N, C-alpha and C positions, 0 to 999 in steps of 0.2 A: 257671183264671186264665192270661191270656196272658203269655208271657215278655217282658220289656222288651228293646227293641233298644238298641244303644249310643246312637243318636240321642235316644231318649226319656230315657235316663239322663243325658245331657248337659243336656237341656232341663229336667230336674227340679232341677238345681243352682241355688242362689240367684245372682242377678245379680252380687253382689260377688265371689263365688267364681269365676264365669266370667271376670270382668274380671281378677282376680288371675292366673288361668291364662293369659289372653291376654297378660299382661305378660311372659310368658316366650317368646312367639312372635315371628316375623318379621312384617312387614306382609303378606307372601304367605300365611303361616299364618292370619292373621286373615281375609283375604279368602276363603281356602278354607273356613273355618268357616261362612261364610254359606250354604254348600250343605247343612249338616247339618239345620237346621230353621229355621222362620220366627222362633221365639223367640230362637234363638242369633244369627240374622242381625240381629235388632233390637239385640242387645247389641253386635255388632261395629260398630254405628253410634253408639255412645256416644262422646261427646267425649273422655272420659278415656282410652279405649282408644287413640285416635289420637294424643293428646298423648304418652302413654307410648311408643307406637311411634316417633314422630318423635324423641323424646329418645334412645331406644336406638340408632336409626340414626345420629343425630348423634354419639353417643359412638363407635359402631363405625367410622364413616368419618371421624372427626376433624373434624367440622363445627362451626363457631362457632355455639353455641346461639342468641345474639341475632339470627342471620340470619332467624329466623322469629318474627314478632310473634304468639305463640300466642293471646293474648287477643283479637286482631282477626281471627283466621283462622276460617273456617267449618269444619265437619266435612269437607266435600269438599276444602277447601284443605289441611287437615291430612293427609288420606289421600293426596292428590296429592303433597305434599312428602315424606311417609314412604316412598312407593313410587318416588320420583324417581331414586334411585341405581340401582335395578334397571332402570328404563326407560333411563337414560342408558348404563349398561353394555351393555345389549342393543343399543341403537342404534349405539354405537361398534363393538361386535363385528360387527354386521351389515354396516356400511359397510367395516370393515377386511377382512372375509372376501371382499367383492366388489371389493376394491382401489379403493374410491372415497373421495374426501375427504369429510369430515363437514361438511355445510353448517351455518352458524349458525342457531339458532332465533330469535334476536333480536339486534339491533344497537343500541347506545346511543352517542350522541356526547357527550363531555364538552367543556367550553369552557375549556381552560387559558389561552387567549389573553386572557381577561378579567383574568387576573392578570399578564399580560405575561411568561409563561413557557411552556416546553414541559415534557414529561415526560422525565426521564432514564431512569427505570425505573418499572414498575408491577407490582403483585401483587394478585391476588384473595385476600381472606381466605377460608379454607375455608368453603364454604357458598354463595359466589357473590354474596351481596348487597352486601358491602362491598369497596371497592377502595382500596388504598393507592398513592399516586403519590409519586415523589421528583423534586425539582428542586434541584440543588446541595445545600444543607443543610436543606431544608424537606420535611417529610412532610405530605401532605394525605390526609384520609380522606373518601371519597365513599360515599354511600348509593345504590346502583344501584336499590334497590327504590322509590325516590322520585324518578324521573326524573333521576338523576345529580346529586343535590344534594350540594354540598360541606358537610360537617358539622363538620370540624375541621382545624386546621393546627397544626403544631408545628415550630419551628426548633430544631435541635440546636445549642445554644450551644457554641462552641469548636471545632466541626468545620469543616474546610476543604472537605470533600466527603463525600457518602455514596457508598460504593463498591458495596454490595449490600444486599439485604434478603430475608429469608425469613419466612414466616408459618406458624403452625399453631395449632390449637385446644388449649387447656389441658385436660389430663385431670382436674385437680383443682379447677377452678372454671369459671365461665362466661366467663372471659377468653379472648382470642386472644393468642397470643404472637407478637411481631414481633422478629426478630433483625436488627439493623442493624449493618453494618460501615462504619465511617467513619474518615477520616483526621483526626488532630489532636485527638482526645478520649480520655479515659480510659474504661474499660468501666464502664457503669452501667445501672441499671434505671429506666425512665421510664414513669409511667402516662399513658395517652393514650386517654380515653373508652372504658373497658372493654377496651382493648387494653393489653398490658404490653410495653413496648419494652425490649429488651436491646441496649444500645449498647456 
């Protein structure tokens, strides 16, 4: 009887066990498992594997979960999104080490003039798909994943001006947290389309 190799031992495991094991790995670990055997490579191409990987990366890097429309994404899109932080870090590091500026990968133009206003400040919600803009006492939320569509506006009642804004993803829910510093209002929490505003 021929002794089993570690690759054949892995290949003999049920698919659900392999997927459970992959749920503990990084996207790079999952990609490396493709080299073990054809049957394991097939499991690494399961949709649930990459949804889990993307969710873990989003949690690890404080990314706003709804930045990714999981039900609309192909397996290739999920894999690309799950490995994006590693590619981004590598790109930044490479340009930095060569003392070069990092050129943008894409540019989008928003049309605030249609509202008769400019932007005082703007902040990307972690994940890069959503953008918050401020003008006087109005916050606007833009979906950059859909050609820069404005999806919501909120006027902060009683404020004379918004001074600053910070964003971060919530660790306990799928919300993004937006911290707004304004003049003329009491501190309060405001819901804003899946974003929670702390004013």
